[in-house]
C-alpha positions in Angstrom: 234.5 -25.2 -15.7 231.4 -25.2 -13.4 228.3 -27.1 -14.5 225.7 -24.0 -14.4 222.8 -24.4 -11.8 220.1 -22.0 -10.6 222.1 -19.2 -9.1 224.0 -17.5 -12.6 223.6 -17.3 -16.0 226.2 -18.3 -18.5 227.0 -18.5 -21.8 225.4 -21.6 -24.0 228.7 -24.1 -24.1 228.8 -27.6 -23.2 228.8 -29.0 -20.3 227.9 -26.0 -18.6 223.8 -27.2 -17.8 223.2 -29.6 -15.1 219.9 -30.8 -17.1 218.7 -33.3 -14.3 218.8 -30.7 -11.5 217.5 -27.7 -13.6 214.4 -29.7 -14.9 214.2 -31.5 -11.3 213.7 -27.4 -10.3 211.1 -27.0 -12.9 209.3 -29.9 -11.9 209.3 -29.2 -8.4 208.2 -25.4 -9.0 205.8 -26.3 -11.7 204.7 -29.3 -11.2 204.9 -29.7 -15.1 203.2 -32.4 -16.8 204.9 -32.6 -19.9 208.4 -33.7 -20.4 210.7 -30.4 -20.8 212.7 -30.6 -24.3 215.3 -28.9 -26.5 215.7 -28.4 -30.1 219.0 -27.8 -32.2 219.7 -27.0 -35.6 222.6 -28.6 -37.3 224.3 -27.2 -40.5 224.5 -30.9 -41.9 222.9 -34.3 -41.9 225.6 -35.8 -40.8 225.9 -33.8 -37.7 222.6 -34.8 -36.6 222.9 -38.0 -37.1 226.0 -38.7 -35.2 224.1 -37.6 -32.0 224.4 -40.7 -29.8 220.8 -43.2 -29.9 218.9 -40.9 -32.5 215.9 -41.8 -34.2 214.9 -41.3 -37.5 211.3 -41.3 -38.6 210.3 -44.3 -41.2 207.0 -42.3 -41.9 206.2 -38.9 -42.9 205.7 -36.4 -40.3 204.8 -32.6 -39.1 207.6 -31.0 -37.1 204.6 -31.0 -34.4 204.7 -34.8 -34.3 208.4 -35.0 -34.2 208.5 -32.1 -31.3 205.6 -34.7 -29.3 207.8 -37.5 -29.9 210.2 -35.9 -27.6 208.1 -34.1 -25.1 205.3 -37.0 -24.8 207.3 -40.4 -25.8 210.9 -39.0 -24.4 212.6 -39.8 -27.6 215.4 -38.3 -29.1 214.3 -38.2 -32.6 216.5 -35.7 -36.0 214.8 -35.1 -39.0 215.8 -33.3 -42.6 213.3 -31.3 -44.4 212.4 -34.7 -46.3 210.9 -36.1 -43.3 208.4 -33.3 -43.1 204.9 -33.2 -44.8 205.6 -30.1 -46.5 207.0 -26.6 -46.8 204.7 -25.2 -43.9 206.7 -27.0 -41.5 210.2 -27.3 -43.0 210.2 -23.3 -43.6 209.3 -22.7 -39.8 212.7 -24.2 -38.9 214.9 -22.6 -41.9 215.1 -26.4 -44.0 213.2 -25.1 -46.8 212.6 -21.8 -48.4 210.1 -19.2 -48.4 209.5 -19.3 -52.1 206.9 -17.3 -54.0 204.6 -20.3 -53.5 204.9 -20.6 -49.7 204.8 -16.8 -49.6 201.1 -17.0 -51.5 199.7 -19.3 -48.9 197.7 -20.6 -51.8 196.6 -23.9 -50.2 195.2 -21.9 -46.9 192.7 -19.5 -48.8 189.1 -20.7 -48.3 190.3 -23.0 -45.6 192.1 -21.0 -42.8 191.6 -17.4 -44.5 188.8 -16.1 -46.5 191.6 -14.8 -49.4 194.5 -14.9 -51.4 195.2 -11.9 -49.5 194.7 -12.8 -46.2 196.8 -16.1 -46.6 199.4 -14.5 -48.2 199.6 -11.5 -45.3 199.5 -14.7 -42.6 202.5 -16.3 -44.3 204.5 -13.1 -44.6 203.6 -12.3 -40.4 205.6 -15.6 -39.4 208.9 -15.8 -37.5 210.8 -18.4 -39.5 214.7 -19.7 -39.4 216.5 -18.0 -42.5 217.1 -20.4 -44.9 220.4 -21.9 -46.0 222.1 -22.2 -42.8 220.7 -25.6 -41.5 220.5 -29.3 -43.1 218.5 -30.7 -40.2 217.0 -30.4 -36.6 217.0 -33.1 -33.6 214.4 -32.3 -30.6 215.4 -34.4 -27.2 214.4 -34.3 -23.5 216.7 -32.1 -21.7 217.7 -34.7 -19.3 219.3 -36.7 -22.1 222.1 -34.6 -22.6 222.4 -35.4 -25.9 222.1 -31.9 -27.3 224.2 -30.0 -25.1 223.2 -27.0 -25.3 220.3 -27.0 -27.3 219.4 -23.9 -29.2 216.2 -23.6 -27.6 214.2 -25.2 -24.5 210.2 -26.3 -25.1 208.5 -26.2 -22.0 204.3 -27.0 -22.2 202.5 -25.4 -19.2 199.3 -24.6 -18.0 198.5 -20.9 -18.0 198.7 -21.0 -14.4 202.0 -22.6 -14.3 203.2 -20.3 -17.4 202.3 -17.0 -15.4 204.7 -18.5 -12.8 207.4 -19.0 -15.1 207.3 -15.9 -16.8 207.1 -14.1 -13.4 210.3 -15.9 -12.7 212.2 -14.3 -15.5 211.2 -11.3 -14.9 211.8 -11.3 -11.0 215.7 -9.6 -12.1 216.2 -7.4 -14.8 212.5 -6.9 -15.6 211.4 -6.5 -19.0 207.8 -6.4 -20.2 207.6 -9.3 -22.9 205.5 -8.6 -25.7 204.4 -11.8 -28.2 202.1 -12.1 -31.2 199.7 -14.7 -32.5 199.7 -15.7 -36.2 197.1 -18.3 -35.6 197.3 -21.2 -37.6 201.0 -22.1 -37.8 201.9 -20.9 -34.7 204.9 -22.9 -34.5 206.1 -19.9 -35.9 205.1 -18.1 -32.3 207.2 -20.5 -30.2 210.3 -22.5 -31.8 210.2 -20.1 -35.0 210.5 -16.8 -33.2 212.9 -18.8 -30.5 215.3 -19.6 -33.2 215.2 -16.8 -35.1 215.4 -14.1 -32.1 216.9 -16.0 -29.4 214.3 -14.6 -27.0 211.9 -16.2 -24.7 208.5 -16.5 -27.1 205.4 -17.7 -25.7 202.6 -19.3 -28.2 198.6 -20.4 -28.2 199.6 -24.0 -30.0 197.3 -24.4 -33.0 195.2 -26.8 -34.3 197.6 -28.6 -36.0 199.7 -28.6 -33.0 196.8 -30.2 -31.3 195.7 -32.6 -33.6 199.0 -33.9 -35.0 201.4 -33.1 -31.8 199.7 -34.0 -28.5 198.9 -30.5 -27.2 196.7 -30.6 -24.4 194.0 -28.4 -24.5 194.7 -26.4 -21.6 198.7 -26.3 -22.7 200.4 -23.0 -23.7 204.0 -23.4 -25.3 207.2 -21.4 -24.1 210.3 -21.5 -26.2 213.3 -19.9 -25.4 217.2 -20.3 -25.1 218.9 -22.2 -22.1 220.6 -19.6 -20.5 216.9 -18.5 -19.5 216.2 -21.6 -17.4 218.5 -20.8 -14.4 217.2 -17.2 -14.7 213.6 -18.4 -14.4 214.1 -21.0 -11.6 216.3 -18.3 -9.6 213.1 -16.0 -10.0 210.5 -18.5 -9.0 212.4 -19.5 -6.3 212.4 -16.1 -4.9 208.8 -15.6 -5.6 208.2 -18.8 -3.9 209.9 -17.5 -0.6 207.6 -14.5 -0.7 204.8 -17.0 -1.0 203.9 -16.4 -4.6 203.9 -20.2 -5.7 202.3 -22.7 -8.0 200.1 -24.1 -7.4 198.3 -20.6 -6.7 195.6 -21.1 -3.9 192.2 -19.7 -4.0 191.4 -17.0 -1.9 187.7 -16.9 -2.4 185.8 -14.6 -4.5 183.8 -13.4 -1.9 186.1 -13.1 1.2 187.5 -9.7 2.5 190.6 -9.2 0.1 193.0 -6.6 2.3 194.5 -9.4 4.8 195.5 -11.4 1.2 196.8 -8.4 -0.4 198.8 -7.0 2.4 200.9 -10.6 2.5 201.1 -10.6 -1.6 202.0 -7.0 -2.3 203.2 -5.6 0.6 200.2 -3.4 1.4 
């Protein structure tokens, strides 16, 4: 079977994605500073541990830290619920249940939210993977090919880079994207939502992701299934051919805009 490039969208079968080429295209078109990675859920711990050269944590971490070890250090890392600091992390990826204690949000009342009712409303609003399907999760740079294919891809980018990525996704088969913000625990807006729905999911990384996961001040996070990567690249290539590319050149805040608009919008 042919290896997928940027010209077609294929089902998620191993061997169909040329990850070095696709990531090379993302870096060329967006000049990313952070390594694009994949995340994959596993029904059993043994399946996860069979991934070549996988690392297992020696300490207790947040999921943000595990994701960062792939995105910032280039590691392939696998975890179970026992490796995570608590259910707030593990429930998002379906490794622990949304039980009454979790749904109460008790630990967040008076810290992140004024009342226990506010905390419970926050917990109920989070998008999470259903419990009972998986025992483990792994993350790895896309170029390693070790999670081929991953369930979702994670791309960190600045707002300017991110809007070009979104424009690429919207080039063909346009759709309006609508995303939500739960605030703290924003991993539910990115990998939680993408794993649950199979849809591109944009998030403003939260306090914990920036404090523990090394996410930079100017970074947003897009989580999306692999099939959307070739589509986004193909769209960005077409936009670039029209002069709509990253970095976006400043036109000037006091210049006559008509000449520039005529080029960009055909007016």
